[in-house]
C-alpha positions in Angstrom: -22.7 12.3 -3.6 -25.7 9.6 -3.5 -28.1 8.9 -0.7 -26.4 5.7 -0.1 -23.1 7.0 0.4 -24.1 9.9 2.4 -25.8 7.0 5.0 -23.0 5.3 5.1 -20.6 8.3 6.0 -22.8 9.2 8.7 -22.4 5.6 9.9 -18.5 6.1 9.6 -18.3 9.3 11.5 -20.4 7.7 14.3 -17.8 4.7 14.2 -14.9 7.0 14.3 -16.6 9.4 17.2 -17.3 6.3 19.5 -14.2 4.4 19.1 -11.9 7.2 18.7 -13.2 9.2 21.8 -9.8 8.4 23.7 -7.4 9.4 20.9 -7.0 7.5 17.6 -3.8 7.0 15.4 -4.4 6.3 11.8 -2.2 3.6 10.1 -1.1 5.9 7.2 0.2 5.1 3.8 -0.6 8.4 1.9 -3.1 6.4 -0.4 -6.5 7.2 -1.0 -8.0 5.0 1.9 -5.9 6.1 4.7 -5.5 9.8 3.5 -9.2 10.0 3.3 -9.9 8.1 6.7 -7.2 10.6 8.3 -8.9 13.5 6.9 -12.3 12.7 8.0 -11.1 11.5 11.6 -9.0 15.0 11.8 -12.3 16.6 11.3 -14.0 14.7 13.9 -11.4 14.2 16.5 -9.2 17.3 15.8 -5.8 16.9 17.7 -7.0 13.6 19.2 -5.9 11.9 15.7 -2.7 11.7 14.8 -1.4 9.5 11.7 1.4 7.2 11.9 3.7 6.1 8.9 5.7 2.9 9.1 9.2 2.7 7.4 11.0 -0.2 6.1 13.0 -1.3 3.1 9.7 -2.5 1.8 8.6 0.9 0.9 10.1 3.9 -1.3 11.4 7.1 -0.3 9.0 8.7 -2.9 5.7 7.2 -0.5 6.9 8.8 2.5 7.7 12.2 0.9 4.1 12.0 -1.0 2.3 10.7 2.5 4.3 14.0 4.3 2.8 16.2 1.7 -0.9 14.7 2.0 -0.8 14.7 5.9 0.3 18.4 5.6 -2.9 19.0 3.2 -5.1 17.4 5.7 -3.7 18.9 8.4 -2.9 16.1 10.6 0.2 15.4 12.8 2.3 12.8 11.1 4.8 10.4 13.0 7.3 8.3 11.5 8.1 4.8 12.8 10.5 2.1 11.9 9.6 -1.3 11.4 11.9 -4.6 11.1 10.0 -7.2 9.1 13.2 -8.3 7.1 14.6 -9.6 10.7 11.4 -12.2 10.8 12.0 -15.2 8.7 8.7 -15.8 8.5 8.3 -13.1 6.5 11.4 -13.1 4.5 10.6 -16.8 3.6 8.0 -15.2 1.6 5.0 -17.6 2.3 1.5 -17.3 0.9 0.5 -15.7 4.1 3.6 -13.0 4.0 1.3 -10.1 4.7 0.1 -11.2 7.8 3.6 -11.1 9.4 4.1 -7.8 7.9 0.9 -6.5 9.3 1.2 -8.0 12.5 5.0 -6.2 12.8 3.5 -3.0 11.8 0.5 -2.8 13.9 2.1 -3.9 17.2 4.9 -1.2 16.5 2.1 1.3 16.1 0.0 0.3 18.7 2.8 0.8 21.2 3.9 4.1 19.9 0.0 5.3 19.9 -0.1 4.1 23.6 3.1 6.0 24.6 1.5 9.0 23.3 -1.8 8.7 25.2 -3.8 7.5 22.0 -5.8 4.2 22.9 -6.9 3.2 19.5 -6.0 2.7 15.8 -7.5 3.0 12.6 -6.4 1.6 9.5 -7.7 1.8 5.7 -8.9 -1.7 4.8 -12.2 -1.4 2.7 -14.9 -3.8 1.5 -13.2 -4.1 -1.8 -10.0 -5.2 -0.4 -11.4 -8.3 1.2 -12.4 -9.7 -2.0 -8.8 -10.2 -2.9 -6.1 -12.2 -1.1 -5.6 -10.5 2.2 -4.0 -12.6 4.9 -2.8 -9.4 6.7 -6.3 -8.8 7.5 -6.1 -11.5 10.0 -3.5 -9.8 11.7 -5.8 -6.6 12.1 -8.6 -8.7 13.5 -6.1 -10.3 16.1 -4.8 -7.1 17.3 -6.6 -5.3 20.3 -7.9 -1.6 19.8 -7.2 -1.8 16.2 -10.2 -1.1 14.0 -11.2 -0.9 9.9 -13.8 1.8 9.7 -14.2 1.4 6.1 -15.3 -2.1 6.7 -17.6 -1.2 9.5 -19.3 1.2 7.4 -19.6 -1.1 4.2 -17.5 1.3 2.1 -16.0 0.2 -1.5 -12.9 1.5 -2.8 -15.0 3.5 -5.5 -16.9 5.0 -2.9 -14.0 6.2 -0.6 -12.5 7.7 -4.2 -15.9 9.4 -4.4 -15.8 10.8 -0.7 -11.9 11.9 -1.4 -13.1 14.0 -4.6 -15.7 15.4 -2.8 -13.5 16.8 -0.2 -11.0 18.1 -2.4 -8.2 15.6 -1.6 -5.5 15.2 -4.6 -5.5 11.3 -3.7 -9.1 10.8 -5.1 -7.7 8.9 -8.3 -4.2 8.0 -7.0 -3.3 4.8 -8.6 -3.2 1.7 -6.0 0.4 0.7 -4.8 1.5 -2.2 -2.6 5.0 -2.8 -1.0 8.0 -3.7 -2.7 8.1 -7.3 -1.4 4.8 -8.0 -3.3 7.0 -8.0 -6.6 8.8 -11.2 -5.5 7.1 -14.5 -6.2 5.6 -16.4 -3.1 8.2 -19.0 -1.7 11.2 -17.0 -3.2 13.4 -15.2 -0.4 12.8 -11.4 0.1 16.2 -9.4 0.7 16.9 -5.8 0.9 19.3 -6.4 -2.1 16.1 -7.8 -4.3 14.0 -5.0 -2.9 16.6 -2.3 -3.8 17.0 -3.7 -7.4 13.3 -3.8 -8.0 13.0 0.3 -6.7 15.9 1.0 -8.8 14.6 -0.6 -11.9 11.2 1.1 -11.6 12.7 4.5 -10.9 14.9 3.6 -14.3 11.7 3.0 -16.5 10.1 6.1 -15.2 13.1 8.1 -16.6 12.7 6.3 -20.0 8.8 5.9 -20.2 6.0 8.3 -18.7 4.1 5.8 -16.5 2.5 6.0 -13.4 1.2 2.3 -12.9 4.1 0.2 -12.8 5.6 -2.8 -11.4 8.6 -4.7 -11.8 8.5 -8.3 -10.7 11.4 -10.2 -10.1 11.5 -13.8 -11.0 14.7 -15.0 -9.7 16.7 -12.4 -12.0 14.0 -12.2 -14.6 12.4 -8.7 -14.5 8.9 -8.8 -15.7 7.2 -5.3 -16.4 3.6 -4.8 -15.5 2.4 -1.6 -16.8 -1.3 -0.1 -17.4 -2.5 -1.9 -20.6 -3.2 1.5 -22.3 0.5 2.2 -21.8 1.9 -1.1 -23.4 2.4 0.6 -26.9 5.0 2.9 -25.4 7.3 0.0 -25.2 7.2 -0.9 -28.7 10.3 0.8 -30.1 13.8 -0.6 -30.8 15.6 2.4 -29.0 13.3 2.2 -26.0 13.7 -1.7 -25.2 17.4 -1.3 -25.7 17.6 1.6 -23.2 15.3 -0.5 -20.7 17.3 -3.7 -21.1 20.5 -1.8 -20.6 19.3 -0.2 -17.5 17.8 -3.4 -15.9 20.6 -5.4 -17.0 23.4 -3.1 -15.2 20.9 -3.6 -11.8 21.8 -7.0 -11.9 18.6 -8.5 -13.9 19.5 -11.5 -16.1 16.6 -11.1 -18.5 14.1 -8.1 -19.2 10.5 -8.9 -20.5 7.3 -7.2 -20.7 4.0 -8.7 -19.6 1.8 -8.7 -22.7 -1.6 -8.4 -20.3 -0.5 -5.4 -18.8 -0.7 -4.5 -15.0 -3.0 -6.5 -12.9 -3.5 -7.0 -9.1 -2.5 -10.2 -7.6 -0.4 -11.4 -10.5 1.8 -13.3 -8.2 -1.0 -15.6 -6.9 -0.5 -17.3 -10.5 2.7 -18.5 -9.1 0.9 -20.2 -6.3 -1.7 -21.8 -9.0 1.1 -23.4 -11.2 2.6 -24.9 -8.2 -0.5 -26.8 -7.2 -0.8 -28.3 -10.9 
C-alpha cells in the first residue's frame, strides 16, 4: 500500500472516529465501497457500528444474499429495511434525476431506523470517482442531516478503495460494479414493477446460458439491449446460443432481443438524453 493511501486511510479513520462517536449506521449494499467502509467502521467503532441494507423491487434477491454473507464475514450486525420508491411518482416517472428521489427515500428511512436504535449518524459509500459520473443522488446525501460520505471526505478513489479491500482480505475487492434494476430503463420511460421483474428474469436467463458476470439488460420499451463485458461479446456469436437467448427473452415479454456491439459501459442510458436534445 502506497504512502499516499496510508495517509488517506488515517484521515478516514479519524473522520469515522469523530463522526461515529455516538453510533454510526452504514448504508450497506454488499459492494466494495460499502463493505470496506463497514469493515473499517466496525474495526474502529465495534458495536457502535451497524450495517443497514434497503430492499425493494429495484434490487435483486441475490444482492441481499451476497450482502448478508459479506456482513457476516466482517462481522457486523446487518439490518434489513423496506423502502417504497415505486410509490413515489417523481421516481417512477423516471426523470434524469431519478436517483435523487430514490436516495432521498432510502436515507430518510435508514436515518429513522438508525435513530430508533440509538445510532445518530449515517455513513454511505460514495467516493471521489463516483462524483465524476452522473450522480443526482449525491444531492440527497448532502441535504440529509447527520449523513456523511467518509470516502469523499478522505478523497478516496474507487481504485484506492479496491486496494484497501484487497489488503484487508475482503473478497469484494474485485467485485464488479452493480446498479439498481431501474437503471436499465431509459430516462422518461415509466418504471414499473413488471418491467423490473422482466429485466431481472432476463439477466438470470442469460447467465444460465452464458457464463457472464458483468451484465445489463436495458429495456427499451420492450426491446432488450444486452450489454456484457467487451471481452465476453464473442460468447454470443453462435447460432444456437442466439436462438436460446432470443426464445428465453421473448417468453419473458420482450419484443426484440439485441446485443450492444460496444459492450457494457456505465452511463449508457445518458445517451438517450443526449439524443432527445438533438
